[in-house]
C-alpha positions, 0 to 999 in steps of 0.5 A: 564374384560368386565367392564374394557374394557367398562370403557376405552375410545376409542381413535380415530385413526389419519388419516395418511397423505399419500401425504407429498409433499409440496403443489403447492401453498404455503400460508404464514402467511402474506397472511392469515392476509391480507385476514382476513383484507380484509374480515373484519372477526375480526371486531365486530359490534359497540354496539347499541346506548342508549338514556337516557330520564330521570334522573333515567336512567342516574343514573342507567347508572352512577351506572353501569359505576362506578361499572365497573371502580371500579371493574377494579381498584379492580382487578389491582390497579397498572394499572394507566390507569384505574384510569385515564380513571375513572377520565376522565369519571367523568370529562366528567360528570362535577363531578370535586369533584369525579374526584379529589377524584379519582386522590387523590386515584390514587396518594396514589397508585403511587405518582411518576407517572408523567402522573398522576400528569400532568392529574390531574393538567390539569384537574384543569386548564381546570376547572379554579381551579387556586389555586387547580392547583397551589397546585398540581404543588407545590406538584409535584415539591416538590415530584419530583423536577428533572422532568423538565416538572413539572417546565416548566408547572408550570412557563408557567401557572404562566406567562399566569396568569400574575403572574410574581412574582410567576413565578420568585419565581418558577424559583428561586426554580427551580434554587436551584436544579441546573438544565440543561442548557435549564432551565437556558436559559428559566429563562434568556429568561423570564427576557428578555421578561420583559426587566430585563437585570440586573436580566438576567446578574445576572442569567448568573453569576450564570449560568456560575458557575454552568455550567462552559463550554466555550460555556456558557461563550461565550453566556454570552459575546455575551449577553452583546455584544448584549445589547451594553455593550462592556466593559462588554463583553470584561470583560467576555472574559477576565474572561473566559480566566483567569477562564480556565487558561492554563490547560483547554484552548479551541480554540473556546474561543479564536476564539470567543474573537478574532472575538469580537475584530475584530468587534470592529476594534481592530486588534492589540488585535486580533493578540495578542489573536491569538498568545497568544492562539497558544503558549498555545494550543496543536497543534493538537487542534488548527486547527480551530485557525490557520484557522481563524488566517490565514483568519484574516491576509489575510483580515487585515494583510500584506504579512509578517504576512501571512507568519508568520502564515503559518510558525508558523502553519507548525512549530507546526505541525512538533513539534507535529510529532517529539514529537510523534516519535523523531526518525522520521528523515524525520520529522526532515528534514522538520522541519529543512528546515522550520526553516533554511528559516525563523529563526535566527542561534541560533534557527536553531542550537537549532533544529539541536542539538535536532535532532542529540540528537536522536541517533538510539537505534540499532547499525546497519547501516540501522538504521543510514542511515537517521540519518547521514544526520542530521550531514551532513546538520548541517555541511553544514549549519554551513559552507555555511550559517553561515560561521563558519569554526571552528564550522563546524570542531567541527560538523564533529569531533563530528559526527566521534567520534559518529559513531561506526567504528568497526561495520560500518562506513560512507565513505561520512562523511570522504570524506566530512570532508577531502574536507572541510579541503581542502577548508580551505586550510588545505591539511595536515589535509585532508590527516590526516583525510583520513589516519585515515579513511583508518586505522580505517575502510578501504572501497572501497569508501574511497580508491577511494575517497582518490585516486581521491583527490590525482589525482586532486592534481596531486600527482601521487606517492601518487596515486601509493601507494594508489593503492597498498594499495587498491589492498592489501585490495581488490585484486579481484577488477578488476576495481581497477586493470584497473584504476591502469593500466590506470593511468600508461598508462596516465603517459606513463609507458607502461611496468608498465601498462602491468605488472599490467595487468599480475598481475591482470589476474594471481589473483586466484579470480576476481569479473569481469574477463571478463572486466579485459581481455577485458581491457587488450586486448583493451590496447594491441590493442591500443598499436598496439601490435597485436602479444601480442593481439593474445597471449592474445586471445589464453590464454583466450581461454585456460581458456574459450570457450565462443562464444563471445571470439571467435567472438571478436577474429575473429573481431580482426583479421578482423580489422587488415590491412593485406592481409591474414586477411580474411583467418585468420578470416575464420580459427578462425571461423572454429576452433571455430566451431570445438571446440564448437561441444561438447558444450551443449549450442546450442544457443551459437553455433548458434550465432557463425554460424550466425556471421560467416554467416554475415562475409561470406555475406560481405567478402566471395564468394558464395561457402563459403556462401553456406558452412556456410549455410549448417552448420546452424541448423534446428529449431524444436519443441519438447516435454519433460516430466516434473517431479514435486519436489515430483516425480509425473508427471507434464505433458509435455512441448514444447521447441525448439531445434536445429539440426545441420547437422554435428550432424545429420550425426554422428547419423546412425539412422537419416541417415537411416531414411533420406534415407527412406524418400528419397526412399518414395519420389521417390516412389511417383514420379513413376506412379501408373501403373508402381508400379502395374506391378513391381514383388515382386522380384523387390520390394524386390531388392528395399527394401533390401538395406535399410534393409540388408545393411543400411550403403552402401547407406548412404556412396554413398550419400553425406551429403550436398544433404540431405534436411533440411526438411528431417533432421527435419522429420527424427528427428521427426520420431526418437522421435516417434519411441522412445516415451514411451507414449501410444498415438502414433498417437497424438505424431506423429501428434504433432511432424510432425506439427513442420515442417511447410514445409511438406504436409499432404501426406508426413505426412502419408508417414512418418507414413508408413515409421516409421512402416516399420523401426520398422519392419526392426528393429524387 
């Protein structure tokens, strides 16, 4: 046991960190690095310089360095930087042969390393070993022909050495590999430096075949133009147009071609080039072409030419839009408006035919509303612009045959077609069209249009028949009844007009009965049949008790020139007030009283005015509880209510509270000394009428003596008494604030009175 215990190693205890809170000053890694940099903790002192004094020390130094380089290479042969450092060290000692041997050994390890070849060739060029360098470049471009850097260095060396033939030979070897565009440009620039234009042209010929792009053809043509070969340049442009054909045309080629011809003052050729290009290039790809064509016409063309350019540009844009979405009728409208202004009729007809061929795919009226105007514009164009009535008639007929009349129709087409026939003096044809329309698909607009047509022709018998048909089709249309009666009135048949009105108001369903009754009443007033008018008002009031009817009735009686008109008018207001006491809409009742007040202000006396004034309600602010849809409490809402004196008089609790309020005012007026001297018996006698006999004082006091503020405050106290909320003080204060005329002392008195009233009830 002792041996085992002795053999065990004792593990030191790790001190527990007591305070694990973060330090007040936090140190980041950036701070540590910055401090290390400032203090230069990681800088090693430079090695001591060694001076070599004799050859033996030099050989010893070389041996140590070579041994170190060889050890590094032996450790990792694939690290090319070790080979390059070794070779550059040997080169610094002028040991070219040794350095060459090291580069060769490195190439055996990695012959595809570009840096290695470059360093090797640069070493040979520095040591002026031209043949060795040429040999190295030759080997490099043979092994790695796709590395352009080797070719650039090789050709640059040959040109610097003045070996133009060798440089050209290197370029030719390079071109066999079909390199990128920059290599071809380098070869062309090399030939141009030695004034070999023909050879450069030959290179361009090969270049545009290897890289058949528009910009290369343009460069070739500009090369010819720059050197004065105008015919050759034009030939190049023409060959480029033929080469790309109509499938791969590019606007840049035609723009460059047109600019070339513009510099040669060949303006007709420029115009032909632009038009040729615009006819063949897709419109969304020809924006620059349009731009330059417009600029050209502005500089060298006339006004007609400029307009042609703009019109053609817009036409191409519209063509693209309608091709993308044939059912975009707005684009068709714009396109047709453009071609109508600047095209022959055959072209316009062609565009119209293309437009109307795009029938909406769904037979729903909302999809046809825009489409139908294409037919309307087509017919109007044929009639007004081309002046071809027969073709216009064909357009209208084709449109009417196309519309699915069983599902929906367009009254506008039928009416336009009938009006066209009338303009052609074909009245029988117009009536036939309208009869067909009413028979196939009767509509309000169709019937109205047909009636207006016959009215303009002064065919009143036909108008009567049409009105009869119209009312059979739509008996609830009040406007039709009114128009029919107006027609009979104009024709002087008053009895017939009155009979029509009687039939109208006897209909079970009407869309605007108030308009019909008003028209009937106005008709009777116009005929000065005041007895009939009164009967109409009475019949109307049997159906509705609307406040506007009462006001209109009163104004009618006022408008009649008779001695008792004021009495009749006042009587109507009184009847209206009595009938509207049970009305739930207090605003309408208020409207009636205000109208009555205005009447009395203008025609009545002070007594009648005071009487109406006492009937006016008091506006009070109230609160009511709101309930959400799910039944939960949604808070309280403030609203304005009207308390009419007549309604307040019928409620005993309000009269009782009003009397209590008056008693309180009387008590306030009594002096404090007299109030203290009163005996309890006198106080009991004073309070006993309000508690034991609540009805007696209310009978003794007239209703008109109640002040409006008293009614308002008693209403508020009633609300306070029957309020089921807990915060009685808040509710009483909010309700008392609605009456603006009460003071703070009166509010306190109102609270005391409400408490006494509760005690009396108990």
